[in-house]
C-alpha positions in Angstrom: -10.5 5.5 52.8 -8.0 8.3 52.7 -6.9 10.1 55.9 -9.2 13.1 56.3 -7.8 16.6 56.9 -7.6 17.6 60.6 -9.5 20.5 61.9 -7.8 23.9 61.2 -5.5 22.6 58.4 -8.0 24.2 56.0 -9.7 27.5 56.3 -12.8 29.0 54.9 -12.7 32.7 54.1 -16.1 34.2 54.6 -17.3 37.6 53.6 -18.3 40.1 56.3 -22.0 39.7 55.4 -21.8 35.9 55.8 -19.9 36.2 59.1 -22.5 38.6 60.4 -25.3 36.2 59.5 -23.6 33.3 61.3 -22.5 35.3 64.3 -26.0 36.8 64.8 -27.5 33.3 64.7 -25.0 32.0 67.2 -25.7 35.0 69.4 -29.4 34.1 69.3 -28.7 30.5 70.2 -26.5 31.7 73.1 -29.4 33.8 74.3 -31.8 30.9 74.1 -29.4 28.8 76.2 -29.0 31.6 78.7 -32.8 31.7 79.0 -32.9 28.0 79.6 -30.2 28.3 82.3 -32.4 30.9 84.0 -35.4 28.6 83.7 -33.5 25.9 85.5 -32.3 28.3 88.2 -36.0 29.4 88.7 -37.3 25.9 88.9 -39.4 26.1 85.8 -41.5 23.1 84.9 -39.5 20.4 83.0 -41.9 20.4 80.1 -41.3 24.1 79.5 -37.6 23.6 79.6 -37.8 20.7 77.2 -39.8 22.8 74.7 -37.1 25.5 74.8 -34.3 22.9 74.4 -36.1 21.7 71.3 -36.2 25.2 70.0 -32.4 25.5 70.5 -31.8 22.1 68.8 -33.8 23.4 65.8 -31.9 26.6 65.7 -28.6 24.7 65.8 -29.8 22.4 63.0 -30.9 25.3 60.9 -27.5 27.0 61.3 -25.7 23.7 60.5 -27.7 23.4 57.3 -27.0 27.0 56.4 -23.2 26.4 56.8 -23.4 23.1 55.0 -25.1 24.7 52.0 -22.5 27.5 51.8 -19.8 24.8 52.1 -21.2 22.8 49.2 -21.5 25.8 47.0 -18.1 27.2 47.8 -15.4 25.0 49.3 -16.6 21.7 47.8 -17.3 23.1 44.4 -13.9 24.8 44.3 -12.2 21.5 45.3 -14.0 19.5 42.7 -13.3 22.1 40.0 -9.6 21.8 40.9 -9.7 18.0 40.7 -9.4 17.5 44.5 -11.6 14.4 44.7 -10.6 13.7 48.3 -13.3 16.2 49.2 -15.8 13.4 48.5 -14.3 11.4 51.4 -14.5 14.4 53.6 -18.2 14.9 52.6 -19.0 11.3 53.3 -17.5 11.6 56.8 -19.4 14.8 57.4 -22.7 13.3 56.4 -22.0 10.3 58.7 -21.6 12.7 61.6 -24.7 14.6 60.6 -26.8 11.5 60.7 -25.8 10.2 64.1 
C-alpha cells in the first residue's frame, strides 16, 4: 500500500454555507457535552448520563457521515477525474478507521 498523505498536506475549501452547517452541528455537540459535564457535577443518575452520551455519539456519527458524503462527492470525485487513483488507498484507510 502506498504511503498515505499526512494530515494538513491537503486542504478542503468549503463554501460559507457548508462551513456554517458544520460549525453549527459542532456547536450543538459542544452544548450536549457541556450538559453532560453539568450532569456529572450535579450527581445525575448514571443511566441518564449514558442516554445523553449516546445522543452525543449519534450526533458525531451523523456529522461524520455528512462530511464523508461531501468528501466523496467533491474531493474524491475530483481526484478520480484527475487520475489520482491513490485516493482509493486513502478511502480504504478511512473506512477502516470508521469501522473500528
